[in-house]
Short mmCIF file of the C-alpha atoms (twelve columns), coordinates in Angstrom:
data_MODEL
# 
_entry.id   MODEL 
# 
loop_
_atom_site.group_PDB 
_atom_site.id 
_atom_site.type_symbol 
_atom_site.label_atom_id 
_atom_site.label_alt_id 
_atom_site.label_comp_id 
_atom_site.label_asym_id 
_atom_site.label_seq_id 
_atom_site.Cartn_x 
_atom_site.Cartn_y 
_atom_site.Cartn_z 
_atom_site.pdbx_PDB_model_num 
ATOM 1   C CA . MET A 1   119.818 -80.817  72.153  1 
ATOM 2   C CA . ILE A 2   118.205 -83.712  73.977  1 
ATOM 3   C CA . PRO A 3   115.363 -82.798  76.387  1 
ATOM 4   C CA . THR A 4   115.862 -83.246  80.097  1 
ATOM 5   C CA . LEU A 5   113.181 -85.960  79.897  1 
ATOM 6   C CA . LEU A 6   114.370 -88.775  77.602  1 
ATOM 7   C CA . PRO A 7   112.198 -88.380  74.468  1 
ATOM 8   C CA . THR A 8   110.752 -91.897  74.259  1 
ATOM 9   C CA . TYR A 9   107.082 -90.870  74.581  1 
ATOM 10  C CA . ALA A 10  104.822 -89.084  72.107  1 
ATOM 11  C CA . ARG A 11  102.951 -87.307  74.874  1 
ATOM 12  C CA . ALA A 12  99.506  -85.820  74.292  1 
ATOM 13  C CA . PRO A 13  99.305  -82.048  74.877  1 
ATOM 14  C CA . MET A 14  97.533  -82.257  78.235  1 
ATOM 15  C CA . THR A 15  98.779  -81.800  81.774  1 
ATOM 16  C CA . PHE A 16  96.457  -83.235  84.382  1 
ATOM 17  C CA . VAL A 17  96.530  -81.837  87.896  1 
ATOM 18  C CA . LYS A 18  93.637  -83.573  89.619  1 
ATOM 19  C CA . GLY A 19  91.485  -86.667  89.319  1 
ATOM 20  C CA . GLU A 20  88.255  -87.831  90.860  1 
ATOM 21  C CA . GLY A 21  86.425  -91.005  89.931  1 
ATOM 22  C CA . ALA A 22  86.434  -91.383  86.142  1 
ATOM 23  C CA . TRP A 23  87.367  -87.731  85.573  1 
ATOM 24  C CA . LEU A 24  90.648  -85.864  85.152  1 
ATOM 25  C CA . THR A 25  91.115  -82.099  85.361  1 
ATOM 26  C CA . GLU A 26  93.621  -80.358  83.107  1 
ATOM 27  C CA . ALA A 27  95.791  -77.489  84.306  1 
ATOM 28  C CA . ASP A 28  93.598  -75.061  82.358  1 
ATOM 29  C CA . GLY A 29  90.450  -76.354  84.068  1 
ATOM 30  C CA . ARG A 30  89.081  -78.600  81.316  1 
ATOM 31  C CA . ARG A 31  87.594  -81.919  82.479  1 
ATOM 32  C CA . PHE A 32  88.203  -85.183  80.629  1 
ATOM 33  C CA . LEU A 33  86.297  -88.440  80.986  1 
ATOM 34  C CA . ASP A 34  88.988  -91.067  81.453  1 
ATOM 35  C CA . LEU A 35  88.319  -94.312  79.558  1 
ATOM 36  C CA . GLY A 36  91.990  -95.272  79.734  1 
ATOM 37  C CA . ALA A 37  92.427  -95.465  83.517  1 
ATOM 38  C CA . GLY A 38  96.175  -95.093  83.156  1 
ATOM 39  C CA . ILE A 39  96.158  -98.095  80.774  1 
ATOM 40  C CA . ALA A 40  93.978  -100.300 83.002  1 
ATOM 41  C CA . VAL A 41  95.855  -99.249  86.147  1 
ATOM 42  C CA . ASN A 42  93.363  -97.066  88.015  1 
ATOM 43  C CA . ALA A 43  90.941  -99.919  88.609  1 
ATOM 44  C CA . LEU A 44  88.886  -97.845  91.059  1 
ATOM 45  C CA . GLY A 45  89.330  -94.513  89.338  1 
ATOM 46  C CA . HIS A 46  91.115  -91.479  90.679  1 
ATOM 47  C CA . ALA A 47  91.365  -90.607  94.381  1 
ATOM 48  C CA . HIS A 48  89.175  -93.459  95.605  1 
ATOM 49  C CA . PRO A 49  88.569  -92.742  99.316  1 
ATOM 50  C CA . ALA A 50  89.466  -96.245  100.498 1 
ATOM 51  C CA . LEU A 51  92.778  -96.213  98.623  1 
ATOM 52  C CA . VAL A 52  93.622  -92.692  99.744  1 
ATOM 53  C CA . GLN A 53  92.913  -93.744  103.332 1 
ATOM 54  C CA . ALA A 54  95.002  -96.917  103.076 1 
ATOM 55  C CA . LEU A 55  97.949  -95.039  101.613 1 
ATOM 56  C CA . THR A 56  97.690  -92.145  104.061 1 
ATOM 57  C CA . ASP A 57  97.424  -94.410  107.086 1 
ATOM 58  C CA . GLN A 58  100.431 -96.459  106.013 1 
ATOM 59  C CA . ALA A 59  102.472 -93.410  105.015 1 
ATOM 60  C CA . GLY A 60  102.095 -92.065  108.522 1 
ATOM 61  C CA . GLN A 61  103.595 -95.231  109.977 1 
ATOM 62  C CA . LEU A 62  106.244 -96.744  107.692 1 
ATOM 63  C CA . TRP A 63  107.235 -96.451  104.023 1 
ATOM 64  C CA . HIS A 64  110.136 -98.802  103.411 1 
ATOM 65  C CA . THR A 65  112.373 -101.251 105.204 1 
ATOM 66  C CA . SER A 66  113.422 -103.609 102.331 1 
ATOM 67  C CA . ASN A 67  112.929 -107.348 102.143 1 
ATOM 68  C CA . LEU A 68  115.714 -107.891 104.654 1 
ATOM 69  C CA . TYR A 69  112.899 -107.873 107.200 1 
ATOM 70  C CA . ARG A 70  109.376 -109.177 107.534 1 
ATOM 71  C CA . ILE A 71  106.677 -106.916 106.097 1 
ATOM 72  C CA . PRO A 72  103.263 -107.622 107.649 1 
ATOM 73  C CA . GLN A 73  101.338 -105.850 104.872 1 
ATOM 74  C CA . GLN A 74  103.091 -108.007 102.288 1 
ATOM 75  C CA . GLN A 75  102.311 -111.228 104.130 1 
ATOM 76  C CA . ALA A 76  98.660  -110.267 104.521 1 
ATOM 77  C CA . LEU A 77  98.258  -109.486 100.809 1 
ATOM 78  C CA . ALA A 78  100.032 -112.691 99.787  1 
ATOM 79  C CA . ASP A 79  97.749  -114.730 102.056 1 
ATOM 80  C CA . ARG A 80  94.707  -113.079 100.525 1 
ATOM 81  C CA . LEU A 81  95.855  -113.696 96.939  1 
ATOM 82  C CA . VAL A 82  96.564  -117.335 97.708  1 
ATOM 83  C CA . ASP A 83  93.115  -117.715 99.263  1 
ATOM 84  C CA . LEU A 84  91.452  -116.258 96.164  1 
ATOM 85  C CA . THR A 85  93.422  -117.999 93.416  1 
ATOM 86  C CA . PHE A 86  95.112  -121.185 92.220  1 
ATOM 87  C CA . ALA A 87  98.409  -120.048 93.729  1 
ATOM 88  C CA . ASP A 88  100.371 -121.382 96.689  1 
ATOM 89  C CA . THR A 89  102.924 -118.585 96.823  1 
ATOM 90  C CA . VAL A 90  103.420 -114.965 95.736  1 
ATOM 91  C CA . PHE A 91  106.407 -112.743 94.998  1 
ATOM 92  C CA . PHE A 92  105.762 -108.994 94.877  1 
ATOM 93  C CA . THR A 93  107.260 -106.716 92.243  1 
ATOM 94  C CA . ASN A 94  106.854 -103.075 91.221  1 
ATOM 95  C CA . SER A 95  105.540 -103.638 87.699  1 
ATOM 96  C CA . GLY A 96  104.383 -106.066 85.051  1 
ATOM 97  C CA . THR A 97  107.812 -105.933 83.449  1 
ATOM 98  C CA . GLU A 98  109.422 -107.175 86.652  1 
ATOM 99  C CA . SER A 99  106.768 -109.858 86.920  1 
ATOM 100 C CA . CYS A 100 107.667 -111.087 83.433  1 
ATOM 101 C CA . GLU A 101 111.346 -111.300 84.351  1 
ATOM 102 C CA . LEU A 102 110.578 -113.490 87.344  1 
ATOM 103 C CA . ALA A 103 108.121 -115.695 85.460  1 
ATOM 104 C CA . VAL A 104 110.784 -116.456 82.854  1 
ATOM 105 C CA . LYS A 105 113.415 -117.142 85.530  1 
ATOM 106 C CA . MET A 106 110.998 -119.318 87.489  1 
ATOM 107 C CA . ALA A 107 110.137 -121.490 84.502  1 
ATOM 108 C CA . ARG A 108 113.753 -122.033 83.520  1 
ATOM 109 C CA . LYS A 109 114.948 -122.670 87.071  1 
ATOM 110 C CA . TYR A 110 112.175 -125.237 87.475  1 
ATOM 111 C CA . TRP A 111 113.636 -127.374 84.699  1 
ATOM 112 C CA . PHE A 112 117.244 -126.765 85.741  1 
ATOM 113 C CA . ASP A 113 116.462 -128.206 89.159  1 
ATOM 114 C CA . LYS A 114 114.819 -131.198 87.508  1 
ATOM 115 C CA . ALA A 115 118.106 -132.005 85.759  1 
ATOM 116 C CA . ALA A 116 116.805 -130.769 82.389  1 
ATOM 117 C CA . PRO A 117 118.881 -127.605 81.854  1 
ATOM 118 C CA . ASP A 118 118.246 -127.639 78.095  1 
ATOM 119 C CA . ARG A 119 114.512 -127.140 78.595  1 
ATOM 120 C CA . VAL A 120 114.636 -123.369 78.317  1 
ATOM 121 C CA . GLU A 121 112.313 -122.568 75.406  1 
ATOM 122 C CA . ILE A 122 109.149 -120.620 76.123  1 
ATOM 123 C CA . ILE A 123 106.448 -120.545 73.450  1 
ATOM 124 C CA . THR A 124 104.823 -117.149 72.886  1 
ATOM 125 C CA . PHE A 125 102.381 -115.700 70.352  1 
ATOM 126 C CA . SER A 126 101.979 -112.960 67.773  1 
ATOM 127 C CA . GLY A 127 100.409 -109.766 69.051  1 
ATOM 128 C CA . SER A 128 101.658 -110.342 72.569  1 
ATOM 129 C CA . PHE A 129 103.101 -107.750 74.914  1 
ATOM 130 C CA . HIS A 130 105.065 -108.731 78.001  1 
ATOM 131 C CA . GLY A 131 106.799 -105.522 78.979  1 
ATOM 132 C CA . ARG A 132 109.879 -103.727 77.714  1 
ATOM 133 C CA . SER A 133 112.695 -105.497 79.508  1 
ATOM 134 C CA . SER A 134 115.161 -107.696 77.610  1 
ATOM 135 C CA . ALA A 135 113.096 -110.778 78.426  1 
ATOM 136 C CA . GLY A 136 109.804 -109.018 77.692  1 
ATOM 137 C CA . ILE A 137 110.727 -107.812 74.214  1 
ATOM 138 C CA . ALA A 138 112.344 -111.131 73.342  1 
ATOM 139 C CA . ALA A 139 109.164 -112.900 74.431  1 
ATOM 140 C CA . ALA A 140 106.965 -110.693 72.238  1 
ATOM 141 C CA . GLY A 141 109.426 -110.841 69.382  1 
ATOM 142 C CA . SER A 142 107.898 -108.151 67.157  1 
ATOM 143 C CA . GLU A 143 110.248 -105.969 65.125  1 
ATOM 144 C CA . LYS A 144 108.658 -102.858 66.637  1 
ATOM 145 C CA . MET A 145 109.751 -104.018 70.087  1 
ATOM 146 C CA . THR A 146 113.116 -105.569 69.284  1 
ATOM 147 C CA . LYS A 147 114.706 -103.545 66.464  1 
ATOM 148 C CA . GLY A 148 118.011 -102.073 67.559  1 
ATOM 149 C CA . PHE A 149 118.170 -103.936 70.862  1 
ATOM 150 C CA . GLY A 150 120.058 -107.062 69.866  1 
ATOM 151 C CA . PRO A 151 121.406 -109.497 70.683  1 
ATOM 152 C CA . LEU A 152 118.061 -110.662 72.006  1 
ATOM 153 C CA . LEU A 153 117.660 -112.997 74.933  1 
ATOM 154 C CA . PRO A 154 117.378 -116.446 73.331  1 
ATOM 155 C CA . GLY A 155 114.970 -119.214 74.174  1 
ATOM 156 C CA . PHE A 156 111.636 -117.935 72.862  1 
ATOM 157 C CA . VAL A 157 109.601 -119.624 70.126  1 
ATOM 158 C CA . HIS A 158 107.108 -117.312 68.415  1 
ATOM 159 C CA . LEU A 159 103.892 -118.695 66.926  1 
ATOM 160 C CA . GLU A 160 100.837 -117.209 65.235  1 
ATOM 161 C CA . LEU A 161 98.038  -116.632 67.701  1 
ATOM 162 C CA . GLY A 162 95.262  -119.172 67.276  1 
ATOM 163 C CA . ASP A 163 97.254  -121.762 65.322  1 
ATOM 164 C CA . MET A 164 96.817  -124.681 67.681  1 
ATOM 165 C CA . ALA A 165 98.271  -127.179 65.195  1 
ATOM 166 C CA . ALA A 166 101.470 -125.143 65.072  1 
ATOM 167 C CA . LEU A 167 101.530 -125.069 68.870  1 
ATOM 168 C CA . LYS A 168 101.353 -128.855 69.102  1 
ATOM 169 C CA . ALA A 169 104.104 -129.192 66.507  1 
ATOM 170 C CA . ALA A 170 106.346 -126.667 68.267  1 
ATOM 171 C CA . ILE A 171 106.574 -128.615 71.527  1 
ATOM 172 C CA . THR A 172 109.921 -130.399 71.813  1 
ATOM 173 C CA . ASP A 173 112.176 -131.783 74.518  1 
ATOM 174 C CA . LYS A 174 113.530 -128.231 74.882  1 
ATOM 175 C CA . THR A 175 110.151 -126.661 75.668  1 
ATOM 176 C CA . ALA A 176 109.801 -125.324 79.203  1 
ATOM 177 C CA . ALA A 177 106.552 -123.376 79.137  1 
ATOM 178 C CA . ILE A 178 103.787 -121.676 77.207  1 
ATOM 179 C CA . LEU A 179 103.288 -117.949 77.892  1 
ATOM 180 C CA . ILE A 180 100.102 -116.150 76.856  1 
ATOM 181 C CA . GLU A 181 97.780  -113.277 77.764  1 
ATOM 182 C CA . PRO A 182 94.202  -114.597 78.179  1 
ATOM 183 C CA . VAL A 183 93.142  -111.285 76.624  1 
ATOM 184 C CA . GLN A 184 95.724  -109.445 74.552  1 
ATOM 185 C CA . GLY A 185 95.749  -105.754 75.422  1 
ATOM 186 C CA . GLU A 186 98.432  -103.999 73.394  1 
ATOM 187 C CA . GLY A 187 97.721  -106.487 70.618  1 
ATOM 188 C CA . GLY A 188 94.254  -105.025 70.044  1 
ATOM 189 C CA . ILE A 189 91.903  -106.384 72.751  1 
ATOM 190 C CA . ARG A 190 91.870  -109.958 71.487  1 
ATOM 191 C CA . PRO A 191 90.399  -112.521 73.911  1 
ATOM 192 C CA . ILE A 192 91.850  -115.999 73.554  1 
ATOM 193 C CA . PRO A 193 89.000  -118.502 72.992  1 
ATOM 194 C CA . ASP A 194 88.221  -120.641 76.018  1 
ATOM 195 C CA . ARG A 195 88.771  -123.780 73.958  1 
ATOM 196 C CA . ASP A 196 92.324  -122.685 73.128  1 
ATOM 197 C CA . LEU A 197 93.186  -122.000 76.763  1 
ATOM 198 C CA . LYS A 198 91.748  -125.390 77.705  1 
ATOM 199 C CA . GLU A 199 93.803  -127.065 74.997  1 
ATOM 200 C CA . MET A 200 96.949  -125.275 76.162  1 
ATOM 201 C CA . ARG A 201 96.331  -126.525 79.682  1 
ATOM 202 C CA . ALA A 202 95.864  -130.058 78.353  1 
ATOM 203 C CA . LEU A 203 99.055  -129.846 76.276  1 
ATOM 204 C CA . CYS A 204 101.026 -128.611 79.266  1 
ATOM 205 C CA . ASP A 205 99.677  -131.451 81.382  1 
ATOM 206 C CA . GLU A 206 100.437 -133.987 78.657  1 
ATOM 207 C CA . HIS A 207 104.027 -132.841 78.169  1 
ATOM 208 C CA . GLY A 208 104.765 -131.725 81.717  1 
ATOM 209 C CA . LEU A 209 105.144 -128.074 80.687  1 
ATOM 210 C CA . LEU A 210 104.424 -124.970 82.733  1 
ATOM 211 C CA . LEU A 211 101.541 -122.736 81.673  1 
ATOM 212 C CA . ILE A 212 102.190 -119.027 82.299  1 
ATOM 213 C CA . PHE A 213 99.386  -116.474 82.064  1 
ATOM 214 C CA . ASP A 214 100.185 -112.803 81.683  1 
ATOM 215 C CA . GLU A 215 97.264  -111.064 83.377  1 
ATOM 216 C CA . VAL A 216 99.030  -107.755 83.868  1 
ATOM 217 C CA . GLN A 217 96.353  -105.895 81.879  1 
ATOM 218 C CA . CYS A 218 93.389  -108.286 81.854  1 
ATOM 219 C CA . GLY A 219 93.538  -109.344 85.513  1 
ATOM 220 C CA . VAL A 220 92.250  -107.914 88.800  1 
ATOM 221 C CA . ALA A 221 88.511  -107.881 87.937  1 
ATOM 222 C CA . ARG A 222 88.966  -106.174 84.563  1 
ATOM 223 C CA . THR A 223 86.934  -108.844 82.710  1 
ATOM 224 C CA . GLY A 224 84.233  -109.385 85.349  1 
ATOM 225 C CA . ARG A 225 86.074  -112.253 87.032  1 
ATOM 226 C CA . LEU A 226 88.906  -111.670 89.450  1 
ATOM 227 C CA . PHE A 227 91.237  -113.079 86.778  1 
ATOM 228 C CA . ALA A 228 90.421  -113.545 83.113  1 
ATOM 229 C CA . HIS A 229 91.462  -117.198 82.917  1 
ATOM 230 C CA . GLU A 230 88.620  -118.093 85.272  1 
ATOM 231 C CA . TRP A 231 86.161  -117.708 82.371  1 
ATOM 232 C CA . ALA A 232 87.814  -120.695 80.664  1 
ATOM 233 C CA . GLY A 233 87.779  -122.832 83.809  1 
ATOM 234 C CA . VAL A 234 91.521  -123.456 83.681  1 
ATOM 235 C CA . SER A 235 94.393  -122.439 85.936  1 
ATOM 236 C CA . PRO A 236 98.004  -121.589 85.105  1 
ATOM 237 C CA . ASP A 237 101.092 -122.728 86.968  1 
ATOM 238 C CA . ILE A 238 102.512 -119.200 87.020  1 
ATOM 239 C CA . MET A 239 100.693 -115.885 86.623  1 
ATOM 240 C CA . MET A 240 102.019 -112.355 86.179  1 
ATOM 241 C CA . ILE A 241 99.924  -109.467 87.509  1 
ATOM 242 C CA . ALA A 242 100.369 -105.714 88.042  1 
ATOM 243 C CA . LYS A 243 98.462  -102.595 86.915  1 
ATOM 244 C CA . GLY A 244 95.038  -102.905 88.591  1 
ATOM 245 C CA . ILE A 245 96.274  -104.590 91.780  1 
ATOM 246 C CA . GLY A 246 97.811  -101.307 92.964  1 
ATOM 247 C CA . GLY A 247 94.933  -99.112  91.835  1 
ATOM 248 C CA . GLY A 248 97.469  -96.545  90.626  1 
ATOM 249 C CA . PHE A 249 100.264 -97.263  93.088  1 
ATOM 250 C CA . PRO A 250 103.194 -99.207  91.548  1 
ATOM 251 C CA . LEU A 251 102.622 -102.851 92.457  1 
ATOM 252 C CA . GLY A 252 102.919 -106.181 90.697  1 
ATOM 253 C CA . ALA A 253 103.273 -109.822 91.602  1 
ATOM 254 C CA . VAL A 254 103.989 -113.312 90.370  1 
ATOM 255 C CA . LEU A 255 101.638 -115.994 91.635  1 
ATOM 256 C CA . ALA A 256 102.629 -119.649 91.356  1 
ATOM 257 C CA . THR A 257 101.912 -123.173 92.473  1 
ATOM 258 C CA . GLN A 258 104.281 -124.819 94.906  1 
ATOM 259 C CA . GLU A 259 105.561 -127.103 92.143  1 
ATOM 260 C CA . ALA A 260 106.213 -124.318 89.624  1 
ATOM 261 C CA . ALA A 261 108.017 -122.190 92.219  1 
ATOM 262 C CA . SER A 262 110.076 -125.053 93.615  1 
ATOM 263 C CA . GLY A 263 113.316 -123.830 92.036  1 
ATOM 264 C CA . MET A 264 113.094 -120.344 93.492  1 
ATOM 265 C CA . THR A 265 114.987 -120.908 96.703  1 
ATOM 266 C CA . LEU A 266 116.903 -118.579 99.029  1 
ATOM 267 C CA . GLY A 267 118.844 -115.965 97.074  1 
ATOM 268 C CA . THR A 268 117.522 -116.818 93.585  1 
ATOM 269 C CA . HIS A 269 115.540 -113.587 93.217  1 
ATOM 270 C CA . GLY A 270 114.972 -110.287 94.956  1 
ATOM 271 C CA . SER A 271 113.586 -106.760 94.754  1 
ATOM 272 C CA . THR A 272 114.508 -103.687 96.765  1 
ATOM 273 C CA . TYR A 273 111.092 -102.035 96.586  1 
ATOM 274 C CA . GLY A 274 108.901 -105.005 95.705  1 
ATOM 275 C CA . GLY A 275 106.198 -105.615 98.295  1 
ATOM 276 C CA . ASN A 276 106.885 -102.409 100.216 1 
ATOM 277 C CA . PRO A 277 104.413 -101.457 102.972 1 
ATOM 278 C CA . LEU A 278 102.854 -98.620  100.969 1 
ATOM 279 C CA . GLY A 279 102.151 -100.697 97.872  1 
ATOM 280 C CA . CYS A 280 100.829 -103.687 99.781  1 
ATOM 281 C CA . ALA A 281 98.548  -101.553 101.962 1 
ATOM 282 C CA . VAL A 282 96.956  -100.076 98.832  1 
ATOM 283 C CA . GLY A 283 96.864  -103.469 97.109  1 
ATOM 284 C CA . ALA A 284 94.975  -104.968 100.027 1 
ATOM 285 C CA . ALA A 285 92.405  -102.178 99.862  1 
ATOM 286 C CA . VAL A 286 91.965  -102.728 96.119  1 
ATOM 287 C CA . LEU A 287 91.578  -106.476 96.539  1 
ATOM 288 C CA . ASP A 288 89.023  -106.119 99.320  1 
ATOM 289 C CA . ILE A 289 86.800  -104.164 96.938  1 
ATOM 290 C CA . VAL A 290 87.271  -105.883 93.585  1 
ATOM 291 C CA . SER A 291 87.090  -109.464 94.878  1 
ATOM 292 C CA . ASP A 292 83.548  -108.962 96.168  1 
ATOM 293 C CA . PRO A 293 81.192  -111.064 93.977  1 
ATOM 294 C CA . ALA A 294 78.722  -108.176 93.920  1 
ATOM 295 C CA . PHE A 295 81.414  -105.854 92.561  1 
ATOM 296 C CA . LEU A 296 82.384  -108.389 89.889  1 
ATOM 297 C CA . GLY A 297 78.734  -108.728 88.929  1 
ATOM 298 C CA . GLU A 298 78.521  -104.982 88.472  1 
ATOM 299 C CA . VAL A 299 81.560  -105.036 86.178  1 
ATOM 300 C CA . SER A 300 79.773  -107.570 83.967  1 
ATOM 301 C CA . ARG A 301 76.530  -105.583 84.032  1 
ATOM 302 C CA . LYS A 302 78.281  -102.363 83.090  1 
ATOM 303 C CA . SER A 303 80.126  -104.222 80.357  1 
ATOM 304 C CA . GLY A 304 76.811  -105.323 78.873  1 
ATOM 305 C CA . LEU A 305 75.475  -101.786 79.015  1 
ATOM 306 C CA . LEU A 306 78.586  -100.336 77.405  1 
ATOM 307 C CA . ARG A 307 78.692  -102.976 74.658  1 
ATOM 308 C CA . GLN A 308 75.062  -102.313 73.803  1 
ATOM 309 C CA . LYS A 309 75.739  -98.603  73.505  1 
ATOM 310 C CA . LEU A 310 78.883  -99.228  71.460  1 
ATOM 311 C CA . GLU A 311 76.987  -101.420 68.998  1 
ATOM 312 C CA . GLY A 312 74.599  -98.515  68.498  1 
ATOM 313 C CA . LEU A 313 77.558  -96.192  67.997  1 
ATOM 314 C CA . ILE A 314 78.997  -98.489  65.331  1 
ATOM 315 C CA . ALA A 315 75.638  -98.598  63.574  1 
ATOM 316 C CA . ALA A 316 75.525  -94.791  63.594  1 
ATOM 317 C CA . HIS A 317 79.087  -94.481  62.236  1 
ATOM 318 C CA . PRO A 318 79.688  -97.472  59.941  1 
ATOM 319 C CA . ASP A 319 82.371  -95.531  58.071  1 
ATOM 320 C CA . VAL A 320 84.314  -94.885  61.294  1 
ATOM 321 C CA . PHE A 321 83.994  -98.048  63.374  1 
ATOM 322 C CA . ASP A 322 84.069  -101.702 62.365  1 
ATOM 323 C CA . GLU A 323 83.366  -103.777 65.484  1 
ATOM 324 C CA . VAL A 324 83.566  -103.953 69.257  1 
ATOM 325 C CA . ARG A 325 85.596  -106.704 70.880  1 
ATOM 326 C CA . GLY A 326 86.753  -107.758 74.314  1 
ATOM 327 C CA . ILE A 327 85.243  -108.831 77.610  1 
ATOM 328 C CA . GLY A 328 84.183  -107.056 80.788  1 
ATOM 329 C CA . LEU A 329 85.458  -103.506 80.919  1 
ATOM 330 C CA . MET A 330 88.371  -104.384 78.666  1 
ATOM 331 C CA . LEU A 331 86.827  -103.430 75.339  1 
ATOM 332 C CA . GLY A 332 88.197  -102.322 71.997  1 
ATOM 333 C CA . LEU A 333 86.703  -100.492 69.048  1 
ATOM 334 C CA . LYS A 334 88.163  -101.647 65.752  1 
ATOM 335 C CA . CYS A 335 88.343  -98.534  63.583  1 
ATOM 336 C CA . LYS A 336 88.041  -97.913  59.848  1 
ATOM 337 C CA . LEU A 337 89.696  -94.531  60.170  1 
ATOM 338 C CA . PRO A 338 93.185  -94.422  61.733  1 
ATOM 339 C CA . ASN A 339 92.795  -95.150  65.441  1 
ATOM 340 C CA . THR A 340 95.142  -92.275  66.251  1 
ATOM 341 C CA . ALA A 341 92.667  -89.930  64.579  1 
ATOM 342 C CA . LEU A 342 89.917  -91.175  66.912  1 
ATOM 343 C CA . VAL A 343 92.133  -90.810  69.971  1 
ATOM 344 C CA . SER A 344 93.024  -87.225  68.955  1 
ATOM 345 C CA . ALA A 345 89.388  -86.366  68.219  1 
ATOM 346 C CA . GLY A 346 88.547  -87.738  71.645  1 
ATOM 347 C CA . TYR A 347 90.854  -85.175  73.221  1 
ATOM 348 C CA . GLN A 348 88.816  -82.436  71.562  1 
ATOM 349 C CA . ALA A 349 85.644  -84.047  72.917  1 
ATOM 350 C CA . GLY A 350 87.062  -84.255  76.445  1 
ATOM 351 C CA . LEU A 351 87.546  -88.033  76.283  1 
ATOM 352 C CA . LEU A 352 90.604  -90.199  76.901  1 
ATOM 353 C CA . THR A 353 91.061  -93.526  75.107  1 
ATOM 354 C CA . VAL A 354 94.151  -95.633  74.439  1 
ATOM 355 C CA . PRO A 355 95.377  -96.829  71.024  1 
ATOM 356 C CA . ALA A 356 96.349  -100.450 70.415  1 
ATOM 357 C CA . ALA A 357 97.491  -102.639 67.549  1 
ATOM 358 C CA . ASP A 358 95.156  -103.768 64.767  1 
ATOM 359 C CA . ASN A 359 93.798  -100.199 64.478  1 
ATOM 360 C CA . VAL A 360 91.890  -100.486 67.762  1 
ATOM 361 C CA . ILE A 361 91.141  -97.924  70.447  1 
ATOM 362 C CA . ARG A 362 90.991  -99.397  73.926  1 
ATOM 363 C CA . LEU A 363 88.209  -98.577  76.362  1 
ATOM 364 C CA . LEU A 364 89.507  -99.383  79.846  1 
ATOM 365 C CA . PRO A 365 87.393  -97.300  82.221  1 
ATOM 366 C CA . PRO A 366 87.573  -97.526  85.997  1 
ATOM 367 C CA . LEU A 367 85.733  -100.666 87.068  1 
ATOM 368 C CA . ASN A 368 83.475  -98.604  89.327  1 
ATOM 369 C CA . ILE A 369 82.495  -96.107  86.617  1 
ATOM 370 C CA . THR A 370 78.894  -94.953  86.976  1 
ATOM 371 C CA . ASP A 371 76.123  -95.626  84.454  1 
ATOM 372 C CA . GLU A 372 75.812  -91.868  84.019  1 
ATOM 373 C CA . ASP A 373 79.467  -91.604  83.030  1 
ATOM 374 C CA . LEU A 374 79.101  -94.533  80.624  1 
ATOM 375 C CA . HIS A 375 76.262  -92.732  78.872  1 
ATOM 376 C CA . GLU A 376 78.402  -89.587  78.753  1 
ATOM 377 C CA . ALA A 377 81.241  -91.633  77.275  1 
ATOM 378 C CA . ILE A 378 79.050  -92.670  74.344  1 
ATOM 379 C CA . THR A 379 78.017  -89.054  73.766  1 
ATOM 380 C CA . ARG A 380 81.656  -88.013  73.635  1 
ATOM 381 C CA . LEU A 381 82.669  -90.968  71.456  1 
ATOM 382 C CA . ASP A 382 79.927  -89.955  69.058  1 
ATOM 383 C CA . ALA A 383 81.307  -86.421  68.931  1 
ATOM 384 C CA . ALA A 384 84.826  -87.770  68.405  1 
ATOM 385 C CA . ALA A 385 83.613  -89.936  65.500  1 
ATOM 386 C CA . VAL A 386 82.010  -86.945  63.800  1 
ATOM 387 C CA . GLN A 387 85.138  -84.844  64.338  1 
ATOM 388 C CA . ALA A 388 87.511  -87.553  63.074  1 
ATOM 389 C CA . ARG A 389 85.432  -88.145  59.946  1 
ATOM 390 C CA . GLN A 390 85.317  -84.431  59.160  1 
ATOM 391 C CA . GLU A 391 89.068  -84.105  59.569  1 
ATOM 392 C CA . GLN A 392 89.702  -87.088  57.300  1 
ATOM 393 C CA . GLU A 393 87.470  -85.544  54.609  1 
ATOM 394 C CA . GLN A 394 89.354  -82.244  54.606  1 
# 
């Protein structure tokens, strides 16, 4: 008999009832150090006072009216995002998946309005993840994502990540856009080299294409810049964000230039909950904190500290770990043992990590994690490595 909750998740055997900072408390009282942050969502950890205050204040005034009316909190957050980024305009969503749907629609509508309705193809790359909607799985294209869900939405061209010659050859008079994550998350914490992002920008400029960055996981200060593409010194035409911008409250957005968004006119898109007062109030509080240059500097400093400690961990367990990769506080440990074994051993050590492709465990701690908690994380990772190795030897 099917469970009352649709059985699409392999849930870990923990039930958390409270969170504070980088820590979660299980129903039985055990405390876990959270290096997953809800898969890069809880950018400021659990129960951050400023976010609790923003949500509580707004909840006492107004929750929802719909986009039939003006929403001051939404306008204020859009203005702030435009001030801080390449964008001229913002559309708010509830998730990264919704942001992907709009980005795809925006790119195709752009060319339709330019009397080029056949320019619908969007180039994407191996290892990508763009959500689990029909457009998202078609964009990623992997069998794991698409098997059993055909017919797939057409119009996506899939290339091997890093093959720039293949990218140049794939551009035709049907190409509308290039879509890429500046740092792949689900794909195994794989940063795209700056030179490749620069070349993509140049190719888009040369051929008049739109460049779409998916910063759902790597954006909102996760890498030590407000958005990951800033490290390469290039800007997209369209950008998808979510996760960290809400600090744990469901919130996403699509940011775009005036030109890229020119086809999205009255009635071409909508969202019942997108940009609601609650989400935008929390999003504004998050952005106020993470956009501070001093805060971003601390993310980079903590990243350096954590990487140094992780290199020592790898040296101590060369039969367990292979390498550390990533940028900022979006790091991955490539494992020699099955990554699921390390994640499970982490549970026993009171540590939460997140598995990814390429046999990687993701380390995505709150951006404001303390140095003390980072040191504790290494202690617990060390214990997890010992435990996982022992279990594999049995």
